N, C-alpha and C positions, 0 to 999 in steps of 0.2 A: 491418546495418540502421541507417539514418540517423535519429537522434532527431528531426530536424525534420519527418519524414514521419509521425510518430505523432500520432494524434488521441486526445486525452485527454478523458475524461468531465468533466462539471461536478463540483464538489466535493459530496460526499454526506456529510452529518453521520453520523459513525460511531456509530450506535445500532441496537439490535436491530430496531426498527420498520422501518428502511430496508432490511433484508435482502432483502425481496421485489423490490426494484427493481434489485438487482445481477444481472447476467446469469450464467447457468450455463456460459457459454463460457470458453475459455482466454484468458489475457491476462497483462499485467503491471500491477502496482498500486503505489500509494504510500499510506502513512499519514502524514498531516500534522497538526500541532497549531497552534492559534491562539496566536500570541505576543501576549498581552494588552497588552504595553507598546507595541510598534511596529505592532500590527495587521497583522502579516505571519505567514506560515507558517514553522514550523520543521519540518525533515525528521525524521520519526520512523523510518520503515521503508520499504524498497522490496522487493518480492517478485514472484514469478511463480506462476501457478496454472493447472492444467488446467481447474478449475472455480472461477471467481472468487467465486461466491456461497457455495460451501462453505468456501473459505478465509476469506472475510469472517466467516462464522459461527464458524469454528474460533478465530479471534483473539478473539472475544467470549466464548468458553466458558471454564469454570473449568479446562479441560485445556490451555489455552495454556501452552506450556513457556517461552516467552520472557517472563521477568519484566518486562523493560523495556516490552514491548508491553502486557502486562496492566496495569501501573501507569499508563501513559499513557492507555489507553482508559478506565480507571476514574476517573482524577483530572483529566483535561484535556478540553477541547473538541477533539475530533479529527475529521478528515475523511478520506474514502476517495476516491481518484481512480484510474481505471483506463483502460487502452487494450486493446482486443481484438486478440489475436494468436493465430492458430490453430496456428502451427507452434512446437513446443517449442524448436527451434534459434533462432528469432527471439526468443522469450521469454528464453532464456539469454543471448543476445548483448546484448539491450537492458538486462537486469538488470545485467550486468557493466559496461556503458557508464555507466549511471546511478550505480553505486557508485563509479566512477572520477571522475565529475564532481563529486561532493559527498559530504559526510558525512551518514549517516543514523544517528541516535542509537542505534537498537536493532538494527542489523545487526551481527552478531557475526563473520561470515566476513570474512576479509581485514583484520581489525583487530588 
């Protein structure tokens, strides 16, 4: 899958209130945080989900196992950006491609 063909959502502030606007469809997503100094985004995490809304909520819950994600969502201004992809194979391929293209602070696999 070519990354240039992916249609990403607008940036959604990562707060519980915004959960309702996240689709329950499958897709790939990024968690980004605002770099207050340069007014740019820092990559926090990239992942895939069969249900984006459920994954969004899981990251916000006290049961989130990735301490790095928990810490960032609690202490930083973070944003959620997603692209809808119905096929698991497409989600896996794009996730791998994004991880190769750049470093994501909280992704543990492959590091």
